[in-house]
N, C-alpha and C positions, 0 to 999 in steps of 0.2 A: 591431420590425424597422427597420433603418437605412433611410431614404428613399434611394433610388438617385439619384445626380447625373446631369446631362445628359451622355450619353456619344454619342449618335449623330445626332439631329437635332430641331430645335425652331424655333418661329417667335417672333420679338420684335416686339412692337408698341409703338411709341414714342408715348407720350401727349403729350410736349413738341411732337412734329410735329402731331398732331391739334389741340392748342391753337393752334399758329401758324396752321394752315389755317383755323380757325375765326375767328379775328382777321382774317385776309385777307378771308373771307367777309363778316363783318359790316361792313367797310369799304366794301363795294359793294352792301350791301342798301338798298333804298329806304325812306325813313322810313315807319314804320307797317307794314312787312312783317314777318312772323312766320316763323321759321326751322323747318322739320321736318327733323330728321335722319333720313334713311332707314337703318335698321338691318337691313334684310331680308337674307336669305341669310347668317344668322349675322354681320352687320355686314360684308357682303363678305368673309367668311372671316377676320375678325379677331377674332371672339368677341363676340356680341350683348351678353351680360350685362356683361362688363367694360367694354366700350366705352360702352355706354348710362350706366352709372353714373359713368364719367368725365365724359361730356358733361353730365350732370346737375349735377355739381360746376362746371362751366364755364358754367351758366346756361341750358342747353337744357332746354325743357320741353315739346316736342312731337316724337313719334317716329312713323315710318311703317314697316310691315311688310307682307308679302304674305299671309300666312296666319294662321289663329287660333293655331295651335300656337306660331308665333314670338312672337305678343303674350302667350299665356299663359306662355311662359318668362320674359318680362320680369315680369308680374305676380307670378308665383311667387317671383321673386327679390327682390321687394319694390318694384318700380318702380310708383309711383302716379300718374305723370305722363300726359297725353294720349297716346294711341296710336291711330293710324288703321290699320285693316286694309284694304288696297287690294282684295283678291279678294272676290267675292261668296261666300256661305257656305250651307250647308244649314240647314235649320230649326233642328235641334238645336244646331248651332254658334252660330246667332244667339242662342239662348237663352243660351249660356255667355258669348258675347261681352258682351250686354247686362248679364247679371249681373254681370260684372267691370268694368263702366264702360268698356268699349272703345268706340271709335268705328267704326261699321261703314259699308261702302259699298254703295249700291243702285245697281245698273246696268241694271235692267229692272223693268217693272210688276210681275212676278212677284215679284221681290226684295223689293218695298216691301210686298206683301201678307204675305210671311212675316215681315218685320221688325215689322209692326203686330201681327201674331197673336202673335209672341214677346214683344213688350213687353207687350201686353195680358195674356197670361199671368203675366207677372212683375210686373204692376201698376205699372210704371215707363214713363217715356219713354226711347226709343231715340236715341242720339246718332248722326246720320247725314250722310254726305257723298254727294252724287250724282255718278256719273261719266258723263260725255258723250263718246261716242266721235265725234271730228272727223276720223278717218282712220286710226288706228292699226289697227283692226279686231280688237280683242282683247275687251275688256268695254266696256260702256256703251250708253247711250241715243244713238241718233242725234238731231240738233238738231231735226228735223222731228216727232219723236215724243215729244220730252222735256217739253214744256210740260204736258201733262195729268198726268204723274208728278210733276213738280216742284210743281205746284198741289196735288195730293193730299197730298204729304208736308208741304207748307207748313201746310196746314189740319188735319192729322192731330192728334187728341189724343194719340196714341201715339208721335208723331215730334217730336224736336228737330232740325230741319234746320239744322246749323251750317255745312256747306260744299257746294261744288260744284266739280268739277274735270275737267280732261281732259289727255291725254298725248300729246306730239308725236311723230310717227312717224320724223322724220329732222331733229332740230333744226339740223343742219349745212346744211341745205337752206333757205336764208333765206326764198324765195318760198313754199315748201310751209308752212313754220312760220308765216309771216304769213297765209297762207290759212286755216290751222287756228284760229289765235288769233282772226281776224276773225270766223269762224264761231261761236267761243265766246263772243266779246263781243257779237255780234248776239243771242244767246240771252239773255245776262245783260240786255241793254238792253230786250229785249221783256219779260222777266219783271219787271224794274223799273217799266216803264210800267203794269204790272198790279199794282203795290203789293208785288211779292215781292222783297224784298232779303236776299240770303243773306250772312251775315256773312263767310265764309272762302272766296274765290275762289282757285283756284290752278291753274297749268298748267306752272310752269317746273322742269325738272330741271337737272342740272349745266350742260350745253351751252347751254340756252336762258338760263339765269341769266346766263352770261358774255356771250353775244351779243346779247341783247334786254332790257336793263335796264327798258324800259317794260312788260314783260310780268310783272314781279315779282308784281303784284297784291297780295292779302293774306298769301299764303303762298308760300314757295319750298321745294321738296323736293329736298333735296341729300345725296348719297351719295359719289359718285365724287370729286368735288373735296376734300370733307372729309377723305377718307382719303388724299390726296396724289397723285391721278391726274387729268391733264387728260383729259376727254372727247374723242371723235373730233373731228378738225377741227384747224385751227391754234391752237397754244397762244398766250394772250396773254401778251406780254413784261412788262407791269405787274403781273401776278398770280403772285406767287411761292408755289409750293407746296412742302411737304416731304413725302417719302415717309415713311409710318409703318410700313410692312410690310417684314420682313426675314426670309427663310427661311434658316436656317443648319444647317450639319452639321459633324460633325468627320471628317477624313480617316481611314478605316479602315485604310488601308495604302498603301505605295508600291512599286511594281514596277518592275524595270528590264528593258527589252526591246531586242533588237537590231533594226537596220534590216531592214525586210521582214516584221516579225512582224505577224500579224493580231489584231485585237481583237473581242471580242463574239460573239454569236449570229451564224451565216452569214458570219462573217469579212467583214464589210462595210467595214472600215477597215483599211489596210496602212499601217504606219508607214514614213515616208520617211526616217527616220534613227534612230539609236539614242536611244532615249527613256525617261524616267521617266514612269509613269503612275500617277495617284492613284486609288484604289478609293474611293468615296463611297457611303454607305449610304442613297441617295435613288434612288427609281425610279418606275415607273408606278403603284404602289400609292399613293404619296404624292401623285400628281398632276403628276409631272415628266415632260416628254416626250409628254404628252397634248395633242393638238392638235384642236379642233374643225374640221370642214371644212364650212362653211356653204354653201349655194347662191350661186354667183356673182351679183353684183348687175347684171352686164352683161358684155359682151365683154371689155373691158378689165380688169375683176376676174378673169374666167376666165383671161386671158392671164398675169396676175401670179401666179396660183395654179399655173400650169404652169411657169412659170420658176422659181418657188421650189422646186417639186418637183424639176426637173431639176437645179437648182444644189446641192440637198441630197443628191441620188443622186450627183453628181460630187464629194462632200465639199468643195465651196467654203466657205472660212472664214466668209463673210458670212451664210451660211444655217445654220451649225451652231450647235446650243446651246452656251451658254458658261456659266461660273461665275467667281466672283471669289475669289482667295485672295491674302492680303497685299496688297490693292489692285491686283493684277495679273489681267487677264483670261486664262482658260485655257479650252480648247475641249473640249467632250465628244465623244469619239470612240466610234464604233460604235453599236450599237443600245442603247438604254436598257433595263436589265434590270427584272424585276419589283420589286426591293428595291435595286438598286445601279446605278451608272453609272460610267463611266471618264473620267478628264480627264487630257489630255496636259500634263505641266507642261514649260513652256519652258525652254531652256538658260539658266542663270544665276539661276533663281529658286529660292531655298531653300524647300523644303517638305518636311514629315515627317507621320508618323502622329500624329493629334490635333489638327493645325492646324484651324482653323476656316475653312470655305469657304461663301461664300452663293451661292445657286442662283435662278434666276429662275422659281420655281414660282408659277403663277398663283394669286392668293390665293383665289378661289373654287373652284379645283380642289383646293387642299391638303387632304389628308385630315383629318377631324374628330379622328382619334386622335392627331395630333401636338399636342404641349403648346404652349399659347401663353404666352409670358413677357411681362409688361407692365412697361415700363421709363419712368423720368423722371429725366433728368439722367444720373447715373452708377450709380443704383441700381434694383433691381427693386421694383415696387409690388406685384404679384400674380404669384405663382410657379405654374407648373404647372396652369393652368386649362384644362380640356378640356371641350368640349361632349359631353355625355353622352347627347343625345337619341338 
């Protein structure tokens, strides 16, 4: 059977951009600090296995994921480097993790008992990092209750206590971040006074890495900036990132409409002029036009949301979805369909069926069924890799 070519949509991941971003990161790492490349959530939608393999080629030897299944996907693909699982596990999952030389997280006294039992059953030492909750409110031991658990892990014959870490709640809030960091450091100092020195201490994600170099400690956990995006907050002008993710499709057809014609379900957009409209085979099922509506963080945030909704209702261009064809921005008109969307082609722009168009589909929302193509320079490195989980 002949392999079908790319005909509708795909994702390109630029390995050269990832290499560039990695070098930018290494320039700013403190001496003696180790890099943990975070490849959770399918490497932020890029494809965990190919991205991890590429990072290994670039000298990265430490990776972070959230769940056991993510770590096992890497192990099953031949990745033997260090992998830390951030989330606590069930007993049978601790068995599998320890048996596969994965580093597990202990975030409660109960977790520690399960890990000791699992390691004892296997007859090996479990590699462990302890999670401290300094204000995020997800997993972790509060500083006041952490010392007895850390002491037990440190002296346990079933535990190799390799690390201890915390996670900042809002790294763009410097005062809060400093408060969390000080709480974490106070615990570390108290433990050290008791003769407990844990080799790998870490707290910095991408935002804290950029804003607070003195907090790098022994490990930094980086994902967002590694893949070419600045975290929330003001971007640093001296830190140059390259976007590595590009969601592309081919125009499925060009339609010609008269002024006053309506587009899409519920006729939500009326053309103000005679127009050409591109039909694009990308829609809600692919993650395009899907927006999360989080709880507002305050009154100002709430007002911004309302302004955005009203502007979108009025079809103001600044709030409309866009795409890029032949380096020109075009606007998506009407409601996004399940598998298609419509783009108005501005006068003077030559566009035809088969042209490549790039769309701002959020990488973590992009369907896993869409093939990822990995490129370096002018050529493809890996073709048609799809996450088959």
